[in-house]
FITOR-688422 format. One record per residue: x, y, z of N, C-alpha, C in turn. Coordinates in steps of 0.2 Angstrom, whole numbers, padded with zeros to 4 digits, m for minus. Example, Ala and Ser with C-alpha at 12.3 -4.5 7.8 and 13.67 -1.06 7.14 Angstrom:
<pavos>
     npx     npy     npz    capx    capy    capz     cpx     cpy     cpz
    0066   m0028    0039    0062   m0022    0039    0066   m0016    0039
    0064   m0011    0035    0068   m0005    0036    0064    0000    0039
</pavos>
This chain:
<pavos>
     npx     npy     npz    capx    capy    capz     cpx     cpy     cpz
    0098   m0014    0001    0095   m0018    0006    0091   m0024    0003
    0087   m0022   m0002    0083   m0027   m0006    0085   m0026   m0013
    0088   m0032   m0016    0089   m0032   m0024    0085   m0038   m0027
    0081   m0037   m0031    0078   m0042   m0034    0079   m0042   m0041
    0081   m0049   m0044    0083   m0050   m0051    0079   m0055   m0055
    0076   m0053   m0059    0072   m0057   m0064    0067   m0062   m0060
    0065   m0059   m0055    0060   m0063   m0050    0054   m0066   m0053
    0052   m0072   m0053    0046   m0075   m0057    0045   m0082   m0054
    0037   m0081   m0054    0034   m0086   m0051    0028   m0088   m0054
    0029   m0095   m0057    0023   m0098   m0062    0019   m0103   m0057
    0013   m0104   m0057    0008   m0109   m0055    0006   m0111   m0061
    0003   m0118   m0061    0000   m0121   m0067   m0005   m0117   m0071
   m0003   m0115   m0077   m0008   m0110   m0082   m0007   m0102   m0079
   m0003   m0101   m0073   m0003   m0093   m0071    0003   m0091   m0070
    0005   m0085   m0073    0011   m0083   m0071    0009   m0077   m0067
    0010   m0078   m0060    0009   m0074   m0055    0013   m0069   m0054
    0020   m0069   m0056    0025   m0064   m0054    0029   m0064   m0061
    0031   m0058   m0064    0033   m0059   m0072    0039   m0055   m0072
    0045   m0059   m0070    0051   m0055   m0071    0053   m0049   m0069
    0052   m0049   m0062    0053   m0041   m0059    0060   m0041   m0057
    0063   m0034   m0058    0069   m0032   m0057    0067   m0025   m0053
    0070   m0025   m0047    0069   m0020   m0042    0076   m0019   m0037
    0075   m0014   m0035    0080   m0012   m0029    0077   m0008   m0023
    0077   m0010   m0019    0075   m0005   m0012    0080   m0003   m0008
    0080    0003   m0006    0086    0005   m0002    0086    0005    0007
    0091    0004    0009    0091    0005    0016    0087    0011    0019
    0083    0010    0025    0079    0015    0027    0074    0018    0022
    0072    0014    0018    0067    0016    0013    0060    0012    0015
    0054    0016    0015    0048    0013    0015    0046    0013    0008
    0044    0007    0005    0042    0004   m0001    0035    0003   m0001
    0030    0006   m0006    0024    0004   m0006    0024   m0001   m0012
    0021   m0007   m0011    0019   m0011   m0016    0010   m0012   m0018
    0009   m0009   m0023    0001   m0007   m0024    0000   m0011   m0029
   m0007   m0014   m0030   m0009   m0017   m0035   m0016   m0020   m0034
   m0020   m0021   m0040   m0026   m0025   m0038   m0026   m0031   m0035
   m0031   m0034   m0032   m0032   m0040   m0030   m0030   m0046   m0036
   m0025   m0050   m0033   m0022   m0055   m0038   m0016   m0053   m0043
   m0015   m0046   m0041   m0009   m0044   m0045   m0001   m0047   m0045
   m0001   m0050   m0038    0005   m0053   m0037    0009   m0049   m0032
    0007   m0045   m0028    0009   m0042   m0021    0011   m0047   m0017
    0007   m0051   m0014    0007   m0056   m0009    0012   m0062   m0011
    0011   m0063   m0017    0018   m0068   m0021    0024   m0066   m0019
    0025   m0059   m0021    0032   m0056   m0021    0035   m0056   m0014
    0030   m0053   m0010    0033   m0054   m0003    0034   m0061    0000
    0029   m0065   m0002    0032   m0073    0002    0037   m0075   m0001
    0040   m0075   m0008    0046   m0075   m0010    0052   m0073   m0007
    0050   m0067   m0004    0055   m0062   m0002    0058   m0064    0005
    0051   m0067    0009    0051   m0069    0014    0053   m0077    0014
    0055   m0080    0009    0058   m0087    0008    0051   m0092    0010
    0045   m0089    0009    0039   m0093    0011    0037   m0097    0004
    0039   m0094   m0001    0039   m0097   m0007    0046   m0098   m0011
    0047   m0103   m0016    0052   m0104   m0019    0051   m0100   m0027
    0055   m0096   m0029    0053   m0093   m0036    0054   m0098   m0041
    0050   m0097   m0046    0051   m0102   m0053    0058   m0101   m0056
    0060   m0093   m0057    0066   m0091   m0058    0068   m0085   m0055
    0075   m0083   m0056    0076   m0076   m0053    0077   m0079   m0045
    0080   m0072   m0043    0080   m0073   m0035    0081   m0065   m0033
    0083   m0066   m0027    0083   m0059   m0023    0089   m0058   m0017
    0091   m0053   m0016    0096   m0053   m0010    0091   m0047   m0005
    0091   m0051    0002    0088   m0048    0006    0093   m0045    0012
    0094   m0040    0014    0100   m0040    0019    0107   m0042    0017
    0108   m0043    0009    0114   m0046    0007    0114   m0052    0007
    0108   m0056    0009    0108   m0064    0009    0103   m0066    0004
    0104   m0071    0000    0100   m0074   m0006    0095   m0078   m0004
    0089   m0076   m0006    0083   m0079   m0004    0083   m0087   m0006
    0087   m0090   m0010    0086   m0097   m0011    0092   m0100   m0008
    0098   m0096   m0008    0104   m0101   m0006    0105   m0100    0002
    0102   m0094    0005    0102   m0092    0012    0097   m0091    0015
    0091   m0095    0015    0085   m0093    0018    0085   m0092    0026
    0089   m0095    0029    0090   m0096    0037    0092   m0089    0038
    0096   m0086    0036    0100   m0079    0036    0095   m0073    0034
    0090   m0074    0029    0087   m0071    0027    0080   m0069    0032
    0078   m0075    0036    0074   m0074    0040    0076   m0071    0046
    0081   m0073    0049    0084   m0070    0054    0083   m0061    0052
    0083   m0060    0048    0084   m0052    0045    0078   m0049    0045
    0072   m0053    0045    0066   m0049    0043    0061   m0050    0048
    0055   m0046    0048    0049   m0047    0051    0043   m0046    0046
    0037   m0050    0048    0033   m0049    0044    0026   m0050    0046
    0021   m0046    0044    0014   m0046    0046    0010   m0048    0041
    0007   m0055    0041    0003   m0056    0035   m0004   m0054    0035
   m0008   m0054    0031   m0015   m0052    0030   m0018   m0057    0034
   m0018   m0064    0035   m0022   m0069    0038   m0019   m0068    0046
   m0023   m0068    0051   m0019   m0068    0058   m0016   m0076    0059
   m0011   m0075    0062   m0006   m0081    0064   m0005   m0082    0071
   m0010   m0078    0076   m0007   m0079    0083   m0010   m0085    0086
   m0008   m0087    0089   m0012   m0093    0094   m0018   m0091    0098
   m0024   m0092    0096   m0029   m0090    0098   m0031   m0093    0106
   m0027   m0098    0107   m0028   m0101    0115   m0024   m0097    0120
   m0018   m0094    0118   m0014   m0091    0122   m0016   m0083    0123
   m0014   m0081    0128   m0014   m0073    0129   m0011   m0069    0124
   m0013   m0064    0122   m0008   m0059    0120   m0002   m0058    0123
    0000   m0057    0128    0007   m0058    0131    0009   m0063    0130
    0008   m0070    0130    0011   m0076    0130    0013   m0077    0122
    0009   m0075    0117    0010   m0073    0110    0017   m0071    0109
    0017   m0064    0112    0023   m0060    0111    0029   m0064    0114
    0028   m0066    0121    0034   m0069    0124    0037   m0075    0120
    0032   m0079    0117    0035   m0084    0113    0039   m0083    0107
    0037   m0077    0104    0040   m0073    0098    0047   m0071    0101
    0046   m0068    0106    0053   m0065    0108    0058   m0070    0110
    0055   m0077    0112    0060   m0082    0113    0063   m0086    0107
    0059   m0085    0102    0060   m0088    0096    0065   m0083    0091
    0064   m0077    0092    0069   m0072    0088    0075   m0071    0093
    0076   m0073    0099    0081   m0071    0103    0082   m0065    0105
    0076   m0061    0107    0076   m0055    0110    0080   m0055    0118
    0085   m0052    0118    0089   m0052    0125    0084   m0052    0132
    0085   m0056    0137    0082   m0058    0142    0081   m0050    0145
    0086   m0045    0145    0086   m0040    0148    0082   m0035    0145
    0080   m0036    0139    0076   m0031    0135    0069   m0033    0134
    0068   m0040    0135    0062   m0042    0134    0056   m0039    0136
    0055   m0039    0142    0048   m0037    0145    0048   m0029    0142
    0052   m0026    0142    0053   m0019    0140    0050   m0018    0134
    0052   m0022    0129    0049   m0023    0122    0042   m0024    0120
    0041   m0030    0126    0034   m0033    0125    0029   m0027    0127
    0030   m0025    0133    0025   m0018    0135    0025   m0013    0131
    0031   m0012    0127    0030   m0006    0123    0027   m0007    0118
    0027   m0012    0114    0022   m0014    0108    0016   m0015    0110
    0014   m0017    0116    0007   m0018    0119    0004   m0012    0120
    0008   m0006    0122    0006    0000    0123    0005    0003    0117
    0008    0002    0111    0008    0004    0105    0002    0004    0103
    0000   m0002    0102   m0006   m0005    0099   m0013   m0005    0103
   m0012   m0003    0110   m0017   m0001    0114   m0020   m0008    0116
   m0016   m0012    0117   m0018   m0019    0121   m0016   m0021    0129
   m0013   m0015    0131   m0008   m0016    0137   m0014   m0019    0142
   m0020   m0017    0142   m0025   m0019    0147   m0028   m0026    0146
   m0027   m0028    0139   m0031   m0034    0138   m0025   m0040    0136
   m0018   m0039    0138   m0014   m0043    0137   m0014   m0050    0140
   m0017   m0051    0145   m0019   m0057    0149   m0025   m0060    0147
   m0028   m0059    0142   m0034   m0061    0140   m0032   m0066    0134
   m0035   m0072    0134   m0035   m0076    0128   m0036   m0072    0121
   m0032   m0073    0115   m0034   m0070    0110   m0040   m0071    0107
   m0043   m0077    0108   m0050   m0079    0105   m0054   m0074    0108
   m0054   m0070    0114   m0058   m0066    0117   m0058   m0058    0112
   m0053   m0059    0109   m0050   m0053    0105   m0056   m0050    0099
   m0057   m0045    0098   m0061   m0042    0091   m0055   m0044    0087
   m0059   m0043    0080   m0054   m0043    0073   m0049   m0039    0074
   m0051   m0033    0075   m0046   m0025    0076   m0040   m0027    0080
   m0042   m0030    0086   m0038   m0032    0092   m0033   m0037    0090
   m0036   m0042    0086   m0031   m0047    0083   m0026   m0044    0079
   m0028   m0040    0075   m0024   m0036    0069   m0019   m0033    0073
   m0021   m0029    0077   m0016   m0026    0082   m0010   m0029    0085
   m0012   m0036    0088   m0008   m0039    0091   m0003   m0043    0085
   m0005   m0044    0078    0000   m0046    0075    0005   m0041    0072
    0003   m0034    0073    0006   m0030    0071    0013   m0029    0077
    0011   m0029    0082    0015   m0029    0088    0019   m0035    0088
    0018   m0040    0086    0022   m0048    0087    0028   m0046    0082
    0025   m0044    0074    0030   m0041    0070    0035   m0037    0071
    0033   m0032    0076    0039   m0027    0077    0042   m0029    0083
    0042   m0033    0087    0045   m0035    0093    0053   m0036    0093
    0054   m0039    0088    0062   m0041    0088    0066   m0036    0084
    0063   m0031    0082    0066   m0026    0079    0070   m0028    0071
    0066   m0031    0067    0070   m0033    0061    0074   m0028    0057
    0078   m0030    0053    0082   m0025    0048    0076   m0024    0042
    0073   m0028    0040    0068   m0027    0035    0063   m0030    0037
    0056   m0026    0037    0050   m0026    0038    0045   m0027    0033
    0041   m0033    0032    0037   m0034    0028    0029   m0033    0030
    0027   m0027    0029    0019   m0026    0031    0014   m0028    0026
    0010   m0034    0025    0004   m0034    0021   m0002   m0033    0024
   m0005   m0027    0021   m0010   m0023    0023   m0010   m0024    0031
   m0004   m0019    0034   m0003   m0018    0041   m0009   m0016    0046
   m0012   m0010    0042   m0018   m0008    0047   m0025   m0010    0046
   m0025   m0015    0042   m0033   m0018    0041   m0036   m0020    0047
   m0043   m0016    0048   m0046   m0017    0054   m0045   m0012    0058
   m0040   m0008    0058   m0038   m0003    0064   m0043    0003    0063
   m0044    0006    0069   m0050    0013    0067   m0043    0018    0066
   m0046    0024    0063   m0042    0029    0061   m0037    0031    0066
   m0039    0031    0073   m0034    0035    0077   m0029    0030    0078
   m0030    0023    0077   m0025    0017    0079   m0021    0017    0073
   m0023    0019    0067   m0020    0018    0060   m0015    0025    0062
   m0017    0031    0063   m0013    0037    0063   m0005    0035    0068
   m0008    0032    0073   m0003    0030    0079    0003    0025    0076
   m0001    0021    0071    0004    0015    0068    0009    0020    0063
    0006    0023    0060    0010    0026    0055    0015    0030    0058
    0015    0034    0064    0021    0037    0066    0026    0033    0069
    0023    0027    0071    0028    0022    0074    0032    0020    0068
    0030    0018    0063    0033    0015    0056    0039    0021    0055
    0036    0027    0055    0040    0031    0052    0047    0032    0057
    0045    0032    0064    0050    0031    0069    0055    0026    0069
    0052    0020    0067    0056    0015    0067    0061    0015    0060
    0059    0017    0055    0063    0020    0050    0068    0024    0051
    0067    0029    0055    0071    0034    0057    0076    0032    0063
    0075    0029    0067    0079    0027    0073    0082    0020    0072
    0078    0016    0070    0081    0009    0069    0084    0007    0063
    0083    0013    0057    0087    0011    0050    0083    0006    0048
    0077    0004    0048    0075   m0002    0045    0071    0001    0039
    0071   m0005    0035    0068   m0005    0027    0061   m0008    0029
    0056   m0004    0026    0049   m0007    0026    0047   m0008    0018
    0043   m0015    0018    0039   m0016    0012    0032   m0016    0014
    0028   m0012    0011    0022   m0010    0014    0017   m0013    0007
    0012   m0016    0008    0007   m0016    0004   m0001   m0014    0007
   m0005   m0011    0004   m0009   m0008    0006   m0015   m0007    0002
   m0022   m0007    0003   m0027   m0002   m0001   m0029    0003    0001
   m0026    0006    0007   m0027    0013    0009   m0022    0017    0005
   m0025    0020    0001   m0020    0025   m0004   m0017    0031    0001
   m0021    0034    0005   m0018    0039    0009   m0013    0036    0014
   m0013    0030    0015   m0007    0028    0020   m0002    0027    0015
   m0002    0025    0009    0004    0024    0005    0007    0031    0004
    0003    0036    0002    0005    0043    0002    0007    0044    0007
    0006    0045    0013    0008    0047    0020    0015    0044    0022
    0016    0036    0020    0022    0032    0023    0028    0032    0017
    0025    0031    0011    0031    0028    0006    0035    0034    0003
    0042    0032    0003    0046    0035   m0001    0046    0034   m0008
    0044    0028   m0009    0042    0027   m0018    0038    0022   m0017
    0034    0021   m0023    0029    0016   m0023    0029    0012   m0031
    0028    0006   m0030    0029    0002   m0036    0021    0000   m0036
    0018    0000   m0042    0012   m0002   m0043    0013   m0008   m0049
    0010   m0014   m0046    0010   m0021   m0049    0005   m0023   m0053
    0004   m0025   m0059   m0002   m0027   m0062   m0002   m0033   m0065
   m0004   m0039   m0064   m0003   m0045   m0069    0004   m0046   m0068
    0007   m0046   m0062    0013   m0049   m0061    0019   m0045   m0063
    0018   m0039   m0067    0023   m0034   m0068    0023   m0029   m0064
    0028   m0024   m0064    0028   m0019   m0060    0027   m0014   m0067
    0020   m0010   m0067    0020   m0006   m0072    0022    0003   m0070
    0023    0004   m0064    0024    0011   m0062    0029    0012   m0055
    0034    0015   m0056    0039    0015   m0050    0041    0022   m0049
    0038    0025   m0044    0042    0033   m0043    0038    0035   m0035
    0041    0040   m0034    0037    0043   m0028    0031    0045   m0028
    0027    0044   m0023    0020    0047   m0022    0018    0053   m0027
    0023    0058   m0025    0022    0065   m0029    0023    0065   m0036
    0028    0062   m0039    0029    0063   m0045    0024    0058   m0048
    0021    0051   m0046    0016    0047   m0048    0009    0052   m0049
    0009    0056   m0043    0002    0060   m0046    0003    0064   m0052
    0008    0068   m0051    0011    0074   m0057    0010    0070   m0063
    0011    0062   m0064    0011    0060   m0070    0005    0061   m0074
   m0001    0062   m0069   m0007    0062   m0074   m0008    0067   m0077
   m0004    0074   m0077   m0003    0078   m0080   m0010    0083   m0079
   m0013    0085   m0075   m0018    0089   m0072   m0023    0089   m0067
   m0027    0093   m0065   m0032    0092   m0060   m0038    0089   m0062
   m0043    0086   m0059   m0048    0083   m0059   m0055    0089   m0059
   m0059    0090   m0065   m0062    0095   m0065   m0069    0091   m0067
   m0076    0094   m0062   m0082    0091   m0063   m0086    0096   m0064
   m0091    0096   m0069   m0095    0102   m0070   m0102    0098   m0072
   m0107    0101   m0071   m0114    0100   m0073   m0117    0105   m0078
   m0117    0104   m0085   m0119    0108   m0090   m0126    0110   m0091
   m0128    0115   m0092   m0135    0117   m0092   m0137    0115   m0100
   m0133    0115   m0104   m0134    0114   m0110   m0126    0109   m0113
   m0128    0105   m0118   m0123    0100   m0121   m0121    0103   m0127
   m0123    0109   m0130   m0120    0111   m0136   m0112    0113   m0137
   m0110    0115   m0131   m0102    0117   m0131   m0098    0112   m0129
   m0100    0106   m0128   m0095    0101   m0125   m0090    0099   m0131
   m0090    0099   m0136   m0086    0099   m0141   m0081    0105   m0141
   m0083    0111   m0140   m0078    0116   m0138   m0073    0115   m0133
   m0077    0112   m0127   m0072    0110   m0122   m0067    0106   m0124
   m0069    0100   m0128   m0064    0095   m0129   m0058    0097   m0133
   m0059    0102   m0136   m0054    0106   m0141   m0049    0111   m0136
   m0051    0114   m0131   m0046    0118   m0127   m0040    0115   m0126
   m0035    0117   m0127   m0028    0114   m0127   m0026    0113   m0120
   m0029    0115   m0115   m0027    0112   m0108   m0031    0106   m0106
   m0035    0104   m0109   m0040    0100   m0107   m0038    0093   m0110
   m0036    0089   m0106   m0032    0083   m0108   m0037    0077   m0109
   m0042    0076   m0105   m0047    0071   m0107   m0054    0073   m0103
   m0059    0070   m0108   m0066    0072   m0105   m0071    0066   m0106
   m0074    0065   m0099   m0078    0059   m0100   m0085    0061   m0097
   m0092    0059   m0099   m0098    0059   m0095   m0099    0054   m0092
   m0101    0056   m0085   m0102    0053   m0080   m0107    0053   m0076
   m0114    0050   m0076   m0119    0052   m0072   m0122    0058   m0074
   m0121    0062   m0080   m0123    0068   m0082   m0120    0073   m0080
   m0113    0071   m0077   m0109    0077   m0077   m0103    0076   m0083
   m0100    0082   m0082   m0093    0081   m0088   m0088    0081   m0082
   m0084    0076   m0083   m0077    0075   m0079   m0071    0076   m0084
   m0066    0080   m0081   m0062    0082   m0086   m0055    0083   m0082
   m0049    0080   m0085   m0043    0081   m0082   m0041    0087   m0086
   m0038    0092   m0082   m0037    0099   m0084   m0031    0101   m0082
   m0026    0104   m0086   m0019    0107   m0084   m0020    0114   m0080
   m0017    0114   m0075   m0019    0120   m0071   m0026    0122   m0070
   m0030    0118   m0066   m0036    0120   m0066   m0038    0127   m0063
   m0035    0129   m0058   m0036    0135   m0054   m0036    0142   m0059
   m0030    0140   m0064   m0031    0146   m0070   m0036    0145   m0075
   m0037    0140   m0077   m0041    0138   m0084   m0048    0138   m0082
   m0051    0136   m0077   m0058    0136   m0074   m0062    0141   m0076
   m0061    0148   m0076   m0064    0154   m0079   m0065    0153   m0086
   m0060    0151   m0090   m0061    0151   m0097   m0065    0145   m0099
   m0065    0139   m0095   m0070    0134   m0096   m0077    0135   m0096
   m0077    0140   m0090   m0085    0142   m0089   m0087    0148   m0093
   m0083    0150   m0098   m0084    0155   m0103   m0087    0150   m0109
   m0085    0145   m0110   m0087    0140   m0115   m0094    0137   m0113
   m0095    0136   m0107   m0101    0132   m0107   m0105    0134   m0099
   m0111    0135   m0100   m0116    0137   m0095   m0115    0130   m0090
   m0114    0131   m0084   m0113    0124   m0079   m0117    0127   m0072
   m0121    0122   m0069   m0125    0122   m0064   m0119    0122   m0058
   m0114    0120   m0059   m0109    0121   m0053   m0102    0118   m0056
   m0096    0119   m0052   m0091    0117   m0054   m0086    0114   m0048
   m0084    0108   m0048   m0078    0107   m0043   m0072    0104   m0046
   m0066    0105   m0042   m0059    0103   m0045   m0055    0101   m0039
   m0051    0097   m0040   m0046    0094   m0035   m0039    0091   m0039
   m0034    0091   m0036   m0027    0089   m0038   m0029    0080   m0038
   m0025    0077   m0042   m0026    0070   m0041   m0023    0068   m0037
   m0025    0061   m0034   m0022    0057   m0028   m0019    0051   m0030
   m0017    0046   m0026   m0015    0040   m0028   m0020    0034   m0030
   m0027    0035   m0027   m0032    0033   m0031   m0033    0033   m0038
   m0032    0039   m0040   m0033    0041   m0047   m0028    0038   m0052
   m0021    0038   m0049   m0016    0036   m0052   m0017    0028   m0052
   m0019    0025   m0048   m0019    0017   m0047   m0024    0015   m0052
   m0030    0018   m0051   m0036    0015   m0056   m0035    0016   m0062
   m0031    0021   m0064   m0029    0023   m0072   m0024    0017   m0073
   m0018    0016   m0070   m0013    0012   m0073   m0015    0003   m0073
   m0020    0003   m0066   m0021   m0004   m0066   m0029   m0006   m0067
   m0031   m0001   m0074   m0039   m0001   m0075   m0041   m0008   m0077
   m0037   m0013   m0081   m0039   m0018   m0084   m0042   m0023   m0077
   m0037   m0023   m0074   m0039   m0029   m0068   m0045   m0025   m0064
   m0045   m0019   m0063   m0049   m0016   m0058   m0057   m0016   m0062
   m0057   m0016   m0069   m0064   m0016   m0072   m0065   m0023   m0071
   m0061   m0028   m0072   m0063   m0035   m0073   m0066   m0038   m0065
   m0064   m0035   m0059   m0065   m0036   m0054   m0072   m0032   m0051
   m0074   m0026   m0055   m0080   m0024   m0054   m0079   m0017   m0049
   m0073   m0014   m0049   m0072   m0009   m0045   m0071   m0002   m0049
   m0073   m0002   m0054   m0074    0005   m0058   m0069    0006   m0060
   m0068    0011   m0065   m0063    0015   m0068   m0061    0021   m0066
   m0056    0024   m0069   m0053    0031   m0068   m0058    0036   m0064
   m0063    0038   m0070   m0067    0043   m0069   m0074    0041   m0064
   m0076    0035   m0066   m0081    0033   m0061   m0080    0033   m0054
   m0074    0032   m0052   m0072    0033   m0045   m0072    0040   m0043
   m0071    0045   m0047   m0072    0051   m0046   m0079    0054   m0045
   m0082    0051   m0049   m0090    0052   m0048   m0093    0050   m0041
   m0091    0044   m0039   m0093    0043   m0032   m0089    0048   m0027
   m0083    0049   m0028   m0080    0054   m0024   m0084    0059   m0023
   m0086    0063   m0029   m0090    0069   m0029   m0097    0070   m0025
   m0100    0063   m0025   m0106    0063   m0021   m0105    0062   m0014
</pavos>
């Protein structure tokens, strides 16, 4: 459904997207994750024909983003990070204008409008001006508008930003339904790692304009090679013995705790505790946060968001 070939975008003194090659299949939910400024939104804007690449190109629904931009636009829907609805109009009026612009058939127009309003919980406020909406309500209207014309390819740039947990869960289920029933391909950017884990068939992690990892959520989590174990030792004398254990892949000291990456923690924790007297022990399987922070550590540290094990120290508290 999408084929990206040597896609590159340069600004003055900045290489925002660096020679990306990628294929995204029909009916796939593809997550594009990365630190702020990594190039996610620039990629989406080029695929949506809002930015012209410096070099390279891409096919979206079989149409070239440079040679056939109008046909690309007729195939896609997009939800931007920044609100783009007219706040002087009502929610209903925004959706009706969008339906006209995208040629939604008259016999189906009202049904679709009411359907997406119900989905995002705005049916009772549809005749209020958008300027009277809260930030979360405006976000829900943006999502409703993007889904209204049932595009073949949907770009969701932080789609559930500002939604409460219940609305977010409802949106997840609707996105999955769209993929199943409408055969829609979705490209998703998000900072909610549980969202990417729940929705995406594959994830590409982008850092400094390059795809640095590409796989299913499960395989990305497995790639860390172990479980995360946290202990508070009563004595530090045995720490070097822990480092030498064959199933311990990484050891760090964080706020007085020993945080380790351990192969098969459930099996090996008893042996660790034979080597060190600990006040307590915690362990869990890695999640996408851990993968993301490890692979994109350079940009994350520069932005002050902390490192791989620092994030776990906060999690544990």
